[in-house]
N, C-alpha and C positions, 0 to 999 in steps of 0.2 A: 504494500500500500504506500501511497505517497499523499501527503496532505500538507497544506500550507495556508498562509494568509498574508495579507498585506495591509498595513495601516499607513495612511499618508496625511499630510497636513500642508496647506498652502494658503496664500493670500487669495481672497475672493477675486480680486482683479486679475490674477494670473491663471485662474482655472480655465480649463478648456470650455469653449462655447461651441455647441454643435453648429451654430449658424456660421462659424468660421471654417467649416469643412469645405474643402475644395477638390475638384477633380485631381486625381493623382495621390491624394492622401490615402493612407492604408489603415484599415481597421482590422485588428487581429482578434479572433474569437477562438476559444478552446472548446472542443466537444465535451459534453458531460454525459454521465451515465443516467442522469435523471434529475429530479428536483433535489436541491440541497437547501441549506438554511435560507438563502435569499429568495427562493421560490415559494416558500410556504405562505408568506403573506399574500401573494398574488392568488394562490390556489384558494386560500380561505375566503378572499374577497369574491372570487368568481363562483364559488360553490357555497 
């Protein structure tokens, strides 16, 4: 098994704004085996 987490902190003015995304930018997503802790709130709200 492999597990991990990341915690970050930044000034609000320097956070990424999705409106700034441009053609050629890269978004990296990692495949998951299912719902994990961040998915449960959405599932509870939907059902």
